[in-house]
C-alpha positions, 0 to 999 in steps of 0.5 A: 500500500502506498501510504503517500496517497492514504486518506486523500480525497479524489475524483475518478474519471472514466472515459470510453470513445462510444456507446458501442465500446462501452457495451463490447469493450472497455466498459465504464463498469470495468474501469470503475471496478479497477479504480475502486479496487485501486482506491481501496488498496491505497485507502483513498476516498473517492468523492465523485466519479465522472463518466464520459462517452466521447472521443478524447482526440477532439480539440475540446477535451471531454475530461475538462469538466472533471478538471474544473470540478477539482479547481473548486477548493470547496470540493476538497480534492487532492487526487485525480484518478484515471485507469491509464493515460489513453483514458485521460486523453488521446490528444498527444503530449501537448494535450496531456501536459496542458490538462495535467498542468491545470491540476498541478496548479490547484494542488491536485495530483494525477494518478493512474492505476498502472503506476506510469505517472510517478507519485513523487516529484524530485527537487534537484536542490533539495540538499541545499534546502532551496527550491525553484520551479525549474528545480522540481520535476517528475522523474516519470515525465518522459515516460508519461509524454511517451505514453501520451504520444503512444496513445495518440499514435494508437488512435491514428493507427486504429482510425487509419485501419478502420476508415481506410477499410471503409473507404475501400468498401464504399468504392466497391459499392458496399455500405458502411454507414447507417441506412438512409430513409427508405432502406435498411442495412443487411449483412450478406456473404460476398467475395470480399467477406461478410459485407453490408448492403442496403435493402428496401425498408418495408414501410419507408421505401413506399414513401420514397418510391411515391415521391419519385413516381409523383415527380415523374408524372408531373401533374402535381406541384411539389407542395401537392406531392408533399401532401400526398406522401404525408397522407401515406403516413410519412414520418422521419425516423425517430432517434434517442436524444441523450444527456450531454453529461451522461451519454448512456442516459436517454432524455427524449426522442427527436424525429417523427416529423412529417415531410417538408418541401425542402426534405422532398428536394433533398430526397429526390436529389440523392443518387443512392435511391437509384442504386448509385453512390456519390460522396466524398469517399468516392471522390465525387464519382458515381459508383454502381452499388452492390444493391438495387435502387428503389427506382431505376436510373431513368426514373431518377433522371426524370424526377430530377428534370435535368438538374441532376443526371445519371448516365450509363456508359461503357466505363460505368455510371457518370453523374452530371450536375447541370448548371441552370442556364443563365436565361432561366435565372432572369427575373420575370421569366415566368411572366403570365403576360408573355408566356411564350418567351421561352418557347418561341425563338427570334428569327434573327439569332434563334434565341428566346424572345424577350417580352415587355411593354414599352411606354409611349409619349402619351403614357400608354403601354405597348406590349410586345415580344422582341429581341433587341439586345444581341446586335439586331432588332426584332419586334412584334406587337403582342396582339399580332403575336397571339393571333399568329399563335392562335392561327397556327394552332388551329391548323394542327392535327394529330396523326391517326397512328399516334392517336391509337398508340396514345390510347394504348399508352393511357390504358397501360398507365391507368392500370399502373396507377390502379396498382399503385393506388391499391398499394397506397390503400394497403399502406394506409390501412396498415397504418390505421391498424397500427394506430388502433393497436397503439390506442388500445394499449394506451387505453389499457395503460390509463386504467392502471395509472393513479397519477392525474398528470400521467393520465392527462398526458396519456389521454392527450396522446390517445386523442392525437391517435384518434385524430390521425385515424380519423384523417386516414379513414377520410383519406380512404373514403376520398380515394374510393370516391375519386377513383378514375373512370377510364372511360371518361379519361379516354373520351376526354383524350379523344376530344382534345386530340380532335380539338387541340386548339381548346387544349393549347388556347384555353386562356385560363392558365397561360404559362401551362398552355405555353409549356404544352405549346412546345410539344408539337415541335421537333425544335423550338420554332422561330416566330417567322416559321410560325407565321409562314407555317413551316416549323419542324413539327414532331412526327405525330403532328401534321397540318390540317391542309396537308402542307408538306413539312420536312422534318429536320433532326431534333435540335435543342435550343437554349431555354427549350426542351423538345416535347417527347411523344407520349 
């Protein structure tokens, strides 16, 4: 027994790097037993234990909280006990020396149970009865510094081996992190040993697929898509919130929120949902994953509408982020008064027209489409422009072959949506059943409670479940009432195929009609071509007077994406 330590008060610090280490490796319980045995053998009184579940390689050392406790003279602490130096810090000699000096300044000695840290200091002038700061030193100081550096090197070696291996596996197409929403991790046997891949989550994958499906359809705004996915019971994952002081203590939960617009945009952008990994560890390159995506690459590209694109090549997958064209960033590009700016080109330069109203001498405004900022001048009054558009549209017709193919495609799409609606109904019914079971369990718990406060919270929780169930049941009812009649759909399509002008010139939604106006063309027409009736029409569109139109190859001009058949 070391009598120098007897009857002194101490605090003990226990540290593990993670909860997983605490459960599988050098647990806090094991460290505590070792320190308590050391204290009993040396007759030391331990005032307080500090437990830290945090890495000691960070710049802000977790052990600082325990050191601050020792600084207060009211706590009457003389010793600071640790299992070993690597449990004190892994920040190297600098961090070790800085932390130990704080304790020394307040008369607290650092002690480890392995005896690496010396118990006594030596004064080189003791034989003369004189003492200076420089004459007092610890004979084990060099050993302590070496041990602190060894702990730092060990941390670096461990992280290099672990992170290095993970980076290699990610570049092979495997998964090493927590599964993103819509997936769950699964360990499988591979040529590279037992590795982790992703597989569809039974509930969450339905939400992700629905986001992409509705985005591809294009008949709903993003806000409406968010509402539709939330109707299927979308909730973000819940995770435990832990105490800052005691990481093993759960103080609440976070998550369980409905889908928001920004979240929708984030999910749609992620290539992982198409089975492609793009991240820092892949050096920004697209890696084909060892598992299937929730959607195919074609669906991913359509849902992202050209802003992000995955391209399959002989060399592998290419990931392309498209920069938004400058003219689409121009203020007023979606002006309802000039809806055709993006879709009709200048006959001089074949660039998108501008639209504005100039003010005359008498104060009257004269709206017109024009192009006068590119070294030439072209201008046509809005009234004449609209009359040209109307006259041209009234002369269009759909070819009989295409009409037949379109009807067939519509029926196939209807059958596909019927199947999707059936799946959605099953998801909603399952969610209702879960809520009913949960409500029943809550009601049973209330019967066993005596605390009025607890009963009040449980009743509030029960009311929330009842409200959510009522909303879901109303959804099911509306789904049945709003079922699509395929006969009505085909009749409507047949009518508009015969009366294209009513579809393209309705007048109630000018921006939407202008967007539909691009469909009949191989490439964006110039105003001169519309006026003369000679634009490059798509193969499924003809002129009622059977005017001979020569079809050129598809050319995409800035600001215009050609319409695709179907």
